[in-house]
C-alpha positions as CSV (number, residue, x, y, z in Angstrom):
1,M,46.5,144.2,164.5
2,K,42.9,143.8,165.6
3,I,43.0,147.0,167.5
4,A,44.3,148.9,164.4
5,R,41.5,147.5,162.3
6,M,38.9,148.5,165.0
7,Y,40.3,152.1,164.9
8,W,40.2,152.1,161.1
9,R,36.5,151.0,161.1
10,L,35.5,153.7,163.7
11,A,37.3,156.4,161.7
12,H,35.6,155.2,158.5
13,W,32.1,155.3,159.9
14,S,32.7,158.6,161.6
15,F,33.6,160.0,158.2
16,I,30.5,158.6,156.6
17,L,28.2,160.0,159.3
18,A,29.8,163.4,159.2
19,T,29.4,163.5,155.4
20,I,25.6,162.6,155.7
21,A,25.1,165.3,158.4
22,C,26.9,168.0,156.3
23,S,24.8,167.0,153.2
24,A,21.6,167.3,155.2
25,S,22.4,170.7,156.5
26,T,23.0,172.1,153.0
27,Q,19.6,170.8,151.6
28,P,16.7,173.2,151.5
29,A,14.0,172.6,154.1
30,L,10.9,170.9,152.7
31,P,7.6,172.5,153.7
32,A,5.7,170.7,156.4
33,P,2.7,168.8,155.0
34,S,-0.5,170.6,155.4
35,S,-3.0,169.3,157.9
36,P,-6.4,168.4,156.4
37,S,-8.1,170.4,159.2
38,A,-6.2,173.6,158.1
39,V,-7.8,173.6,154.7
40,T,-11.1,175.5,154.6
41,P,-13.4,174.3,151.9
42,A,-15.1,176.9,149.8
43,V,-18.7,177.5,150.8
44,P,-21.1,178.0,147.9
45,P,-23.1,181.2,148.1
46,S,-26.7,180.8,149.1
47,F,-28.0,183.4,146.5
48,S,-26.8,186.0,144.0
49,V,-27.1,189.8,144.0
50,L,-26.9,192.1,141.0
51,V,-25.6,195.6,141.7
52,F,-26.7,198.1,139.1
53,S,-25.2,201.6,139.1
54,R,-25.9,203.1,135.7
55,T,-26.4,206.9,135.8
56,E,-28.0,209.2,133.2
57,G,-27.8,212.2,135.5
58,F,-25.6,213.1,138.4
59,R,-22.9,210.5,139.1
60,H,-21.8,209.8,142.7
61,D,-18.1,209.4,143.3
62,S,-19.0,206.9,146.0
63,I,-20.3,204.3,143.6
64,P,-17.0,202.3,143.5
65,A,-16.9,202.3,147.3
66,G,-20.5,201.1,147.4
67,V,-19.8,198.2,145.0
68,S,-16.7,197.2,147.0
69,A,-18.6,197.3,150.3
70,I,-21.4,195.1,148.9
71,R,-18.9,192.6,147.5
72,Q,-17.3,192.4,150.9
73,L,-20.7,191.9,152.5
74,G,-21.3,189.1,150.1
75,Q,-18.1,187.4,151.1
76,Q,-18.9,187.8,154.8
77,R,-22.6,186.9,154.6
78,G,-22.8,184.2,152.0
79,F,-24.1,185.7,148.8
80,A,-22.5,186.2,145.4
81,V,-22.2,189.7,143.9
82,D,-22.2,190.8,140.3
83,A,-21.9,194.5,139.5
84,T,-22.8,196.1,136.2
85,E,-24.0,199.2,134.3
86,D,-25.0,197.1,131.3
87,V,-28.8,197.6,130.7
88,G,-28.8,194.3,128.8
89,T,-28.8,192.5,132.1
90,F,-32.5,193.5,132.4
91,A,-33.7,190.5,130.5
92,D,-35.8,187.6,131.9
93,E,-33.0,185.0,131.3
94,V,-30.5,187.1,133.2
95,L,-32.6,188.5,136.1
96,I,-33.8,185.0,137.0
97,Q,-30.3,184.3,138.2
98,Y,-30.5,186.9,141.0
99,K,-32.4,187.0,144.3
100,V,-31.9,190.7,144.7
101,V,-31.2,193.6,142.4
102,V,-29.6,196.6,144.0
103,F,-30.0,200.1,142.4
104,L,-26.8,201.8,143.8
105,S,-27.1,205.5,143.4
106,T,-28.6,205.3,139.9
107,T,-29.9,208.5,138.3
108,G,-32.2,209.4,135.4
109,D,-33.9,207.3,132.8
110,V,-31.7,204.2,132.8
111,L,-34.0,201.5,131.3
112,N,-36.0,201.3,128.1
113,T,-39.6,199.9,127.9
114,A,-38.6,196.3,127.3
115,Q,-36.1,196.3,130.1
116,Q,-38.6,197.9,132.4
117,A,-41.1,195.2,131.6
118,A,-38.5,192.5,132.3
119,F,-37.8,194.0,135.7
120,E,-41.5,194.2,136.5
121,R,-41.8,190.5,135.7
122,Y,-38.8,189.8,137.9
123,I,-40.4,191.6,140.9
124,R,-43.8,189.9,140.4
125,A,-42.1,186.6,140.4
126,G,-40.8,187.3,143.9
127,G,-37.5,189.1,143.2
128,G,-36.0,191.5,145.7
129,F,-35.1,195.2,145.2
130,V,-32.7,197.4,147.2
131,G,-32.5,201.1,146.5
132,I,-29.6,203.1,147.8
133,H,-29.5,206.9,148.0
134,S,-30.3,208.3,144.5
135,A,-32.3,205.2,143.5
136,T,-35.1,207.7,144.3
137,D,-33.7,210.1,141.7
138,T,-34.3,207.5,139.0
139,E,-37.0,206.7,136.4
140,Y,-39.5,209.5,137.2
141,D,-41.8,208.4,134.3
142,W,-42.1,204.8,135.3
143,P,-45.0,204.4,137.8
144,F,-44.2,200.8,138.7
145,Y,-40.7,201.8,139.7
146,G,-41.9,204.9,141.6
147,A,-44.2,202.7,143.7
148,L,-41.5,200.0,144.2
149,V,-38.8,202.5,145.4
150,G,-41.4,204.2,147.5
151,A,-40.8,207.9,146.8
152,Y,-39.1,210.3,144.4
153,F,-36.3,212.7,145.2
154,A,-37.1,216.4,145.6
155,G,-33.8,218.0,146.7
156,H,-31.3,218.1,149.6
157,P,-29.4,220.5,151.8
158,D,-25.7,220.5,152.1
159,I,-24.0,217.4,153.5
160,Q,-24.2,217.7,157.3
161,T,-24.3,215.7,160.5
162,A,-27.8,215.0,161.7
163,T,-29.8,212.6,163.8
164,V,-31.8,209.6,162.4
165,Q,-34.5,208.3,164.7
166,V,-34.8,204.6,164.4
167,D,-38.6,203.8,164.4
168,S,-38.6,200.1,164.1
169,S,-36.6,197.3,165.7
170,V,-38.6,194.6,163.9
171,N,-36.7,194.8,160.6
172,A,-33.2,193.4,161.0
173,S,-31.7,196.3,159.0
174,T,-32.5,198.7,161.8
175,A,-32.7,196.3,164.8
176,S,-29.0,196.8,165.6
177,L,-28.9,200.6,165.2
178,P,-29.0,203.0,168.1
179,R,-32.3,204.6,168.8
180,L,-30.8,207.9,167.9
181,W,-28.3,207.4,165.1
182,I,-26.0,210.4,164.5
183,R,-24.2,210.4,161.3
184,K,-23.0,212.6,158.4
185,D,-24.6,212.3,154.9
186,E,-26.6,214.1,152.3
187,W,-30.1,214.0,153.5
188,Y,-32.8,213.7,150.9
189,N,-36.2,215.4,150.8
190,F,-38.9,213.6,148.9
191,Q,-41.7,214.8,146.6
192,K,-44.3,212.9,148.7
193,N,-44.2,211.3,152.1
194,P,-44.2,207.5,151.6
195,R,-45.7,206.8,155.0
196,G,-48.8,204.7,154.5
197,S,-47.5,203.0,151.4
198,V,-44.4,201.5,153.1
199,D,-43.2,200.4,156.5
200,V,-41.1,203.3,157.8
201,L,-38.0,202.0,159.6
202,A,-36.2,205.3,160.4
203,T,-36.9,209.0,160.1
204,F,-34.7,212.0,159.7
205,D,-34.9,214.5,162.6
206,E,-35.3,217.8,160.8
207,R,-34.7,219.6,164.1
208,S,-31.1,218.2,164.2
209,S,-30.0,220.0,161.0
210,S,-31.1,222.5,158.4
211,G,-32.8,222.0,155.1
212,G,-35.5,219.5,155.8
213,T,-38.8,220.2,153.9
214,M,-41.1,217.4,155.1
215,A,-42.8,219.2,158.0
216,G,-41.3,217.0,160.7
217,D,-42.3,213.6,159.3
218,H,-39.3,212.7,157.2
219,P,-38.9,209.0,156.4
220,I,-35.4,208.1,155.5
221,V,-35.3,204.2,155.5
222,W,-38.3,202.0,154.6
223,S,-39.3,198.6,153.3
224,H,-42.4,197.0,151.9
225,T,-43.7,194.1,149.8
226,Y,-44.9,195.1,146.4
227,E,-46.4,193.1,143.5
228,G,-45.0,189.9,144.9
229,G,-41.5,191.2,145.6
230,R,-39.7,192.7,148.5
231,A,-38.3,196.3,148.4
232,W,-36.0,198.0,150.8
233,Y,-34.6,201.6,150.6
234,T,-32.1,203.7,152.5
235,A,-31.5,207.3,151.6
236,G,-27.9,207.2,153.1
237,G,-24.8,206.4,151.0
238,H,-24.0,209.7,149.3
239,T,-20.5,209.9,150.7
240,T,-17.6,207.5,150.1
241,E,-17.0,207.4,153.8
242,S,-20.5,205.8,154.3
243,Y,-19.2,202.6,152.9
244,S,-16.5,202.2,155.5
245,E,-18.9,203.2,158.4
246,P,-19.6,199.9,160.3
247,L,-23.1,200.7,161.3
248,F,-24.1,201.9,157.8
249,V,-22.5,198.9,156.1
250,D,-24.2,196.5,158.5
251,H,-27.5,198.3,157.9
252,L,-27.0,197.9,154.2
253,G,-26.1,194.2,154.4
254,K,-29.1,193.4,156.5
255,G,-31.3,195.3,154.1
256,I,-30.0,193.1,151.2
257,L,-30.6,190.0,153.3
258,W,-34.2,191.2,154.1
259,A,-34.9,191.9,150.4
260,A,-33.7,188.3,149.7
261,G,-36.0,186.9,152.3
262,A,-33.0,185.5,154.1
263,I,-33.7,187.2,157.4
């Protein structure tokens, strides 16, 4: 009788254990708890950049690629990016939020007198300026801007591969570039050679292509301090492909950081 009861109890517990195992196998797996070390806290940006790309003349198809590239640079290098074509942002209370204002392939007369005055105050208060490509084809009747950007556009030959000679390894924006930088772009000629008014960082080798009109001394990248602010300009960036070109994008990112006084 005792043996029969023992067998009954064993059978009973075997049934219960089998039921539990079956139930567990049919339940959905719960996600593993996340490790605190696996969570990366958001790092606040160290400064903000305004990208301005309004055009009142020729409009470059590469502008969206340029905006996207600068946004990615901000994510990688720790600065926030706002992009606009709204001239209303050129007001004291708005500009004060930004360490650098980028004129990305702007063209023509984009700002009125009050907006120009606000931008002048911004630069004189220590603001940074970055000009890309046709920023030199902008605001021909505004002397302050002409001196800030460094030169005005005069024309260009067809898009072609040419050699840029890097003249300075002091500025971070050209320090990592090869001494002879061969790339394809639209190479601007300027109305006046800016050398003497700016620090020339790289020159276009007119012997490497056709269409240069600056008698062999052809600045193409430069920087300077002006009226209390920092200004940096690169003539590259006409093509959409420029903004997926690692050397050019790195060059641009370091130009922005230099204008911000961050490097």
